[in-house]
N, C-alpha and C positions, 0 to 999 in steps of 0.2 A: 366771726373771725375778722379782722381788718381786710385782710386779703380778699374777703368777699366784698365787702362794699367797694375799695378801690377797683375790684373787678367790674365795677356797674359802671365806672367812668369808662372802661374799655366796650363794653357791650352798646354803650348807646351809639357810638361813630360806627360800630358794625351794623346794627340793626337799621339804622339811619342811611347807611351807604356811604363806606369810606370815601371813595372818590367826591362825593359831594362835600363831605367836611372837609376836604382837602383845599376845595375850592371855595367853599364859603367861610371854614372857621375865622379867616385875618378880618371879615366883615362884622361876624357876630360874637367873637371870641376876644375878652379883655386879655390884658398880660398876666393878669390873675387865672385865666382859665389855663391858659396856657402852660404856666408854672403850676398849678393844680394837677393837670393832665398828666406832665413830667413826673411830680412825684408820686401819684399814683402806678404810674409807669416802673419807677423805680422799685416800689414795694412790691409791685405784683410779679416782676421779672427777677428779682432777687429771690422772692420766695420761691416761684417755681424752681429756680436754679438751686437752690438748699436742699428743698422736696428732690431733685433730678438726682443731685449728688448722694442723699441717703440712700433712696433706691439702690443706687449703682454698688454702694456698699451692703447691700443686703439688709438693710432695716426697712421695714413694714411701715406703711402709711397708712393714718389713721381713717376711718370711713368717711369724714369730716374733709380731712387733706384730699382723699381719695374723689371725692365729690368736686371739691372745687376744681381739681385737674379736670376730672369727666365733663365740666361746664366751660372748661378752657379750651377744651378738644371740639365740643359742641361749636362754640363762638367761632372757632378757626374754620371747622366745616362750611357755617353757613356763608364764607367768603373762599369757599373750594379749598384751602388748603387740607392737602395729605397730612393725617395725623399721625402716621405710622410710627411705631417705637424706636425708629431709627435713625432720627433726630433730635435735636436740642427743644424742647418744647419753649424754655425758656429765650432761646436766642430766636427762633422765630416769633414769639410774643415780642420781643423787643424790636426786631425790624420791622414789623406791622404797627407798632405803635408808634415809630418813628418815623415812617412813610405819613402820618398825620400833620407832620412839621414839614413836609416837602415842599408844599407852595407858597405862592406868594404871600407873605406877613409882613406887617407894618413893623415890627418890634425885631431887632437884630438878634434876639435872643432865642426864638423860635426855631432858626436853622440850627443853632448851636445843638439846641434841644436835640433835635432829629440826630446830627452827628452825633452825640455823645449816646445817646440809645443805641447807635449803630456801631459804635465801638464796645458796648457792653456786651451786645451781641456775637461780635468776634472773640471777645474775653469768652463768652459761655460755651461757643463751640470747640472751644480747646480744653 
């Protein structure tokens, strides 16, 4: 699934350390890296939101979809996030992904990417 590949773009900063990526990405990433991370963030968060909406309406997820959701929960646990069933996984994922764009950036587009992901998280929460 494409979402599995896109999720790898999120797993790397988590395993490396989100704070480290926030502080050093502006030095190491090109604008293409920032745009690719944004694209992957949109794909993954919207996919998770769609699956959450299907679950709310009583539709079952496939085993492959369930495995991807479990992988996301495992990644969030690595950064000490409580992955209870009472919150929007897609919203939390969007907020964390947005945090990668919070620090100093050379390109003005990076803070805007973080803002858009936060707005998406607000939408997912409603």
